[in-house]
Each structure stands twice: as structure tokens, then as C-alpha cells.
C-alpha positions as CSV (number, residue, x, y, z in Angstrom):
1,M,33.0,2.3,7.7
2,T,33.0,0.4,4.4
3,T,36.2,-0.6,2.6
4,N,36.4,-1.6,-1.0
5,T,38.9,-4.4,-1.4
6,Q,38.1,-5.1,-5.1
7,K,41.2,-4.6,-7.2
8,I,41.2,-2.3,-10.2
9,R,41.1,-4.4,-13.4
10,V,43.4,-3.3,-16.3
11,L,43.4,-4.8,-19.8
12,V,46.8,-4.4,-21.5
13,A,46.7,-4.9,-25.3
14,K,48.9,-4.6,-28.4
15,P,46.9,-3.4,-31.4
16,G,48.1,-3.7,-34.9
17,L,50.9,-5.7,-36.5
18,D,53.7,-4.6,-34.1
19,G,55.1,-7.7,-32.5
20,H,57.3,-6.0,-29.9
21,D,55.6,-6.7,-26.6
22,R,58.4,-6.2,-24.0
23,G,57.2,-2.8,-23.0
24,A,53.6,-3.9,-22.6
25,K,54.8,-6.8,-20.4
26,V,56.9,-4.5,-18.3
27,V,54.0,-2.2,-17.7
28,A,51.7,-5.1,-17.0
29,R,54.1,-6.5,-14.4
30,A,54.5,-3.1,-12.8
31,L,50.7,-2.7,-12.5
32,R,50.4,-6.2,-11.1
33,D,53.2,-5.5,-8.6
34,A,51.3,-2.3,-7.6
35,G,48.3,-4.4,-6.7
36,L,46.1,-4.1,-9.8
37,E,44.6,-7.1,-11.5
38,V,46.0,-7.2,-15.1
39,I,44.7,-9.0,-18.1
40,Y,47.3,-9.1,-20.9
41,T,45.7,-10.0,-24.3
42,G,49.0,-10.4,-26.3
43,I,50.1,-9.0,-29.6
44,R,48.3,-8.4,-32.9
45,Q,44.9,-7.5,-31.5
46,T,42.2,-5.7,-33.5
47,P,40.1,-2.9,-32.0
48,D,37.2,-5.3,-32.0
49,M,39.2,-8.0,-30.2
50,I,40.3,-5.5,-27.6
51,A,36.8,-4.2,-27.0
52,E,35.4,-7.7,-26.7
53,S,38.0,-8.7,-24.2
54,A,37.4,-5.6,-22.2
55,L,33.7,-6.3,-22.0
56,Q,34.2,-10.0,-21.2
57,E,36.7,-9.2,-18.5
58,D,34.7,-6.3,-17.1
59,V,37.8,-4.1,-16.8
60,D,38.1,-0.6,-15.4
61,V,40.9,0.5,-17.6
62,I,42.3,-0.3,-21.1
63,G,46.0,0.2,-21.7
64,L,47.3,0.1,-25.3
65,S,51.0,-0.4,-26.2
66,I,51.8,1.1,-29.6
67,L,55.4,1.4,-30.9
68,S,55.5,1.6,-34.7
69,G,52.4,3.4,-35.7
70,A,50.9,0.1,-37.1
71,H,47.7,0.9,-35.3
72,M,47.1,3.7,-37.8
73,A,46.1,1.1,-40.5
74,L,43.4,-0.3,-38.2
């Protein structure tokens, strides 16, 4: 029997100019507490920055936190 002990890797990012990151941090903490490995990139990320981080970190999932619609201008 083979067991896979590798954690799921999640990238949490805030695209656009919205600087409100409390919700993203709450989600990141909840995912971490559930046993996932979380990479939080911070606020004001461009799509290219998020994609590059996802590739560099070899993540399984990308989570975007968007509040104000600021991502629409990207």
C-alpha cells in the first residue's frame, strides 16, 4: 500500500489595486490549519506575477481574492 504524504500546495493572491487582504489571510490560515501548504503572495499582484509565482512554487491550486472589481482593469 502506498501513501502520499505530500501536502497540496495552494497559492493565494490578491490581483488588482484592492489593498484589503484580511479575507485572503483568513482563507490562507484556514487552508494551512486544514493541512495544506499555503503560499501567500500579498496584495497588488498582476496576472503575470501570479502566474510566475504559481510556476515557481509548483502549486496545485491558485486562489484569488477579489473584493472591489479592480481586477477587471487588468
